[in-house]
BAGU-779988 format. One record per residue (C-alpha): x, y, z; residue in one letter. Coordinates in steps of 0.02 Angstrom, whole numbers, plus 32768, in hexadecimal, padded with zeros to 4 digits. Example, Ala and Ser with C-alpha at 12.3 -4.5 7.8 and 13.67 -1.06 7.14 Angstrom:
BEGIN
82677F1F8186A82AC7FCB8165S
END
This chain:
BEGIN
84B77EEC7D6DV84C57F867DEAV8494806F7DC7G84D080C97E40I849881887E46C84C181FB7EC2A84CD82C77EE0R84C083467F1AT840B83B77EFEA847A84487EB7D84A983E47E36G8556838C7E5BK856482E67E25T85CD82647ED4L85AE81B37E68V856C818A7DC7D857E80DF7DA0I84F180867D12N8485812F7D4ES841781397CC1G83EF80837C9CM834F80397CA5M83587FBB7D4DM82C17F6D7DB0L82A47FC97E34P82377F5A7EBAA81CF7FC47F44S825780687F14N81C680847E97M815B80AF7F36K81BB81557F2BL815981787EACV80A581557ECDS80C981957F7DT811F82337F40G80A182537EA8A800382707F11A803C82A77FC9L8065834C7F3BH7FB9832C7EBFA7F5D83147F45L7F9883407FE8G7FCA831F8087S7F37834580E0D7EBD82D5804BW7E43824C80A5Q7DE581E28046F7D2281D68062E7CC881468088T7C0B8160806FS7B7A811780B8I7AC7812B803CG7A4080E1800EY79CF80BC7F68D7900809A7FA6G789C80E88020T787F810880DBI77DC80AB8130E77C480DD81F9D7865809B820BG788680378195T7904803B80EDL78A47FE88056R79447FD47FF7G79EF7FB28011D7A6C7FFF8064L7B318034801BY7BBE80308059I7C1F80A17FDCI7CDE80877FD3G7D3A80FE7FAEG7DD6809D7FA5G7E1B80CF803BD7E9280278072P7E968053812ET7DD98013813CL7DDC7F6F81B1G7EB27F6581C0S7F1E7F3B8243K7F677FD38203D7FAC803182A4S7F7580CD8258I7ECB8091822EA7E2080CF8273V7DD3806482E6A7D5D7FDF8275L7CD27FDC8310E7CED809C830FH7CD480978263T7C3E80328265F7C08809B82F7A7BE48141827FQ7B9180DE81FEW7B10808F8268E7B03816182B5A7ADE81B281F8M7A5E811781E6I7A208127827AR7A0A81E68282V79BA81C081DAA792D814F8223G795680BB81EBI79378038826CS79207FA981CER795D7F67813EI78EF7F1B80D6D797E7EFE8029G7A247EEA804DR7ACB7F348093I7B397F387FFBI7C077F628002G7C0F7FD67F7BD7CD27FCB7F06G7C7680227E7BR7CE580847E77A7DA780567E53F7D6080057DA1E7DD77F7B7D4BG7E377EEC7D8BM7E617EFD7E3BA7F237EA77E1CE7F8A7EFB7D95E7F907E8E7D10P80427E607D0CT80527E257DB7W80937D877DE2L80087CF27DE8L80657CC37E9EE80897D867EEDD7FC77DA07ED6A7F7A7D317F46G7FE47D607FBFT7FD27DE48032Y80537E5B7FE4Y7FD67E397F33G7F347E5F7F7CT7EE97EDB7EFAG7EAA7F8B7F11T7DF97F817F1BT7D5C80257F20G7D2F7FD17FE6L7DB87F888024M7DB87F3880CFF7E367EE98149Y7EDB7F0280ADE7E507E7C803FN7EAF7E0B80A5M7E7B7D4780E8Q7EF47D20816CS7F037C7C81AFF7F597C0E823AS7FC97B838214V80377B14823CS80B07A6E820EA805E79A5821EG80C879548285A8137790281FAH81657923814BV80E4791280C5G807479258137D7FBA79AD8108A7FF17A4B8163V7F667A7181DBN7F057B1E818FI7E827B8281CAK7E207C1D8199P7E127C9F824AY7E107D4B81FBY7D9E7DA481B8P7D207D1D81B5E7CDB7CD6810EA7C6F7C4B8109P7C407C7C8048W7CD57C3A802EM7D097B9C800AE7DE57B7B803CF7E517AE17FC9R7EE47AB98046Y7F687A487FC1N80107A6C8025C804F79F5806AS80E579F48110T819B7A1F80BEG822F7A0880F5E829F7A4A817EE82D07B07813BG826C7B1080B3T82167B958102G81507BC480B6D81457BAB8028L807C7BBF8018L801C7C107F91Y7F7F7C3D7F97M7F0D7C367EE3Y7E727C837EEDA7E107CFE7E5ET7D877D7E7E73D7D267D027DDBL7CEC7CA37E74A7D067C6E7F2DP7D5B7BF97F2DV7E297BFF7F67A7EB07B787F6DE7F6B7B6C7FCAI7FD57B167F78R80807AE87FC0G80FF7AC1805AT81187B0380F6F81AD7AC98169G819F7A3081D3V82167A9E8246D81AE7B498241R814F7B9582E3A80977BA682ACA80637C468273K7FF17CB98212R80107CDA8157V7FAF7D5D810DD7F4E7D25805BC7EF17DA37FF1A7E287DA08000N7DE47DA97F29K7D377DE47F99F7D5B7E938001P7CC77F137FF6E7C4F7E6F8013Y7CC47E3080B3T7C937F0F80EBC7BE27EE480D3A7BDF7E35812DY7C2F7E7781E0Y7BC37F3181C8F7B3D7EB281BCY7B587E3D8251N7B7B7F0F82ACY7AED7F4F827FL7A9A7E8B82BFK7ACB7E8B8348K7AB37F58836EK79F17F2C8349G79DF7F5E829BV79A97EB68217T79D17EA4817AC79467E478117T79CC7E2B8080G7A757DED80BAG7B177E58809AP7B417E4D7FDCS7BB47EBB7F57D7B977F2F7EC2A7BA47E8D7E4BR7AFC7E927E1CS7A577EEA7E31G7AAC7F777E6CV7A5180457E43A7AAC80A87DF2P7B2481017E95A7AE881C87E4FS7A4281807E92S7A7881577F19L7A4E81E37FB5T7AC581EF8039L7ACD81FE80EDL7B68820B80F9G7C3E81FC810AS7CBD81AF8177S7D5081E48154F7E1E818B8135S7EA881D88183P7F1182578126T7F7F823C8098L8015826380E9D800281E18192R7FCC812F810DI80628171808AV80DE81748130F809E80B8814FE809880A380A1T817980CD808BN8198808B812DH81407FDE814BA812C7FDA8077S80A07FC98076N80637F7F7FB5N7FAB7F9C7FE1L7FC88038800FF8034806B7F78A7FAD800F7EEFE7F20808B7F39T7F9281327F32L7FA981127E76L7EE980D87E40R7E91816E7EC5T7F2E81D47E5FL7EC2819B7DA3G7E1681B57E10K7E3282697E60E7E8F82A57DAFL7E5182477D16R7DA582167D6AQ7DE3814C7D72S7E2A80C57DB6A7E5D805A7D5EC7F1080297D26Y7F25809D7C76D7EED81377CC6S7F4B81297D5DS7FCD813D7D0AY7F9481C07C9CV7F8982167D36A801E81E37D76L807782347CE4D802782E87D0BA806382E67DB1V811A82C47D67L810B83557CE3K80D483D17D53E815683907DC1L81BE83BE7D44S820983117D46V823C82DA7C6ED81DA823C7C5AI8221820D7BC8N82C581A57BEER82E9813E7C77G8243811D7CACV819B80797CA1K8124807E7D10I80CC7FF47D2EQ80637FE57DFBD8079806E7E92G80DC7FE37EECS81657F8B7E91G81087EC77E83L811C7EBD7DD2S81AF7E8C7D67R81767F077CF4Q81AE7FA97D34N82697FF17CF8Y829E807E7D54V834380D97D3BS83C481157DEBA83A781B17D88D831381D27D70F82E581997E4DL834D82287E79C830182BB7DFCR825182A17E3FF82BB82947EFBL830D83297EADD8250838B7E72A8203832B7F1AM827383C27F71M81E184467F14D814B83F17F4AS80FE84487FEDP80F883907FF3S8199838A801BY8196838E80E3D812A82D480F5S81828296805AF822B82AF80A9L81C282658157A818181D58105S8235818680E3L826F81158167P8335812281A8S83AF809881A8P83AD801E8257G82FA80988285G822980268276N81FB7FF781D8G82747FA18146T83187FD48169L831F7F95821DQ839B7F18820EY841D7FA281A6N84A87FF981E5M84C87FA98289K853C7FF682E7G8540808F8295Q8532814E82E0P8478816C8304L849A821482D7A84DD81ED821AL8458816C8214R83CA81F5823DE84028255819DR83EE81DB814AI832781C380EBK830F81328064V82A680B18021K82D380018006S82A47FA17F6DG82C07ECA7F67S82807E4D7F20M82CD7D817ECBN836C7DD87EA4G83477E827EC3V83A07EFB7F42R837C7FC97F2AC839780467F91Y8355811D7F7BT834981AB7FE4G838F824B8023Y841B82608086I840B82EF80F0L848F83928122P8524834681B0A850083A48241G844A83DD81FEY83B383B382A3T8317835A824FL828283BA827EP821C8354831DS81558314830AA8101838C828DG819C83E68251G81E6843981D9S82778437815BL821184AE80FCS820C858280F0S817A85C180F5A815285E1804ED816F851A8033G821C85307FF6S82A584E08024L8329854C8080P83D385407FFFE844C85138091E83F0848380A9I83B384608008R846884807FC1S84A783F1802CK842B836D8015T846082CD7FB4I83F3826D7F60V842981C77F2CF83DF81177ECBS844D80827EE7I83F57FFA7E88L84377F317E6FT83E97EB97E07N84087DF07DCDN84507DDF7E7FC84437D287EA2T84A87D547F4FS84167D557FECP84077DE7802ES84467DF080C0W84F57DD8805BK84B37E75800AV848D7EFC806ER852C7F2780CBP85747F568022L85007FC1800FL84E6800380BDD859C802E80A6K858C80938001I84F3810C8055M856D810080FDV85F1814F8079T858581C68049L854E820F80CAA85EF82138126S8624828C8070A859082FA80BEN
END
């Protein structure tokens, strides 16, 4: 099934094939969550993580609990290049504690993720996805993108046990079970972890091909709040700040958030940098966080139901008709209950051209052959042509999609930090009227992606050559 919509921003239709048909968008869904977040919150918006306490401070001793109060920062402890180094963040938190006169904690260090209430995972995600690195749920306090990394290597023979060992982050409270075996040559990595936040137990099942090289496998960590508290507890211990109660999380026995005394805050990278990474690396956790943050900021609740309402409000503010061509289930496209039309995606992209955050949104989209998820697209095409195409890819089993902009030929892209927009934030008419918005959605495709990609590349090249 194919749906294609391509038109100039001034309304001239170039291609219309099933453009109103609602289809699975996969990661093209991230266009909506990132664009809406930029428009509603602004490019310079930041996530805030605070340090607070309950109880009293007496002679250098906190007689109470220390709280790491999460604000939904998805980059905290992340290995991503945009993230603030964990050691630097911990040093900031330590300085806040020292300034308050605390050198000993007679209580616990609590990882507080109450900012995001409700389930961490969107309920319609597949069970096997919810245990993977790309299916980690979003929480109020995150750590290492809510992942658990394992070193994995095949056994010597088919049927032997797979060699698996967790290595980061440390999780001595977890019981890891391994119900997996070495598979036949050519079967690849078919390992999946199954876990919930109901108990500290996880099991990895499946097979790992005998011919596969040893690798790191990233799975989901269902206890990121506790993990963050555990690592900060160990950091403070090395710095001479003892804590009698050890690490904990906010599942039981915690003070109301409104009663805590705040010592200070640390901040994430700016939203435009997070959105750039979300769309270039197609980071599901970042995208889900942005959707839930809209709920938190606009509806005072980060549960998914409130986040959908908040997103609808932003789309209406952008004058995007939400009564046709769209059914949104999550922010990343991981759910197979998302349904959007190529026409809707083009209408959304067109509306974003009038947003004050359009420059940041456009910059967040990769070009074919560059860094990110499009590095293998359009090999052999001229650089000048590829740089004019700013597009988000989306793929899952049976699904391959591309949605984005094609800028006018001969136009020079602004340098880093530059702007396409005029001083008043509007897009110059000579650029806007010649810009093409397009969406190419394919569903139910049984051919492998490497066979489909060149055909879809050819469509984009043809559109760009005509602009």
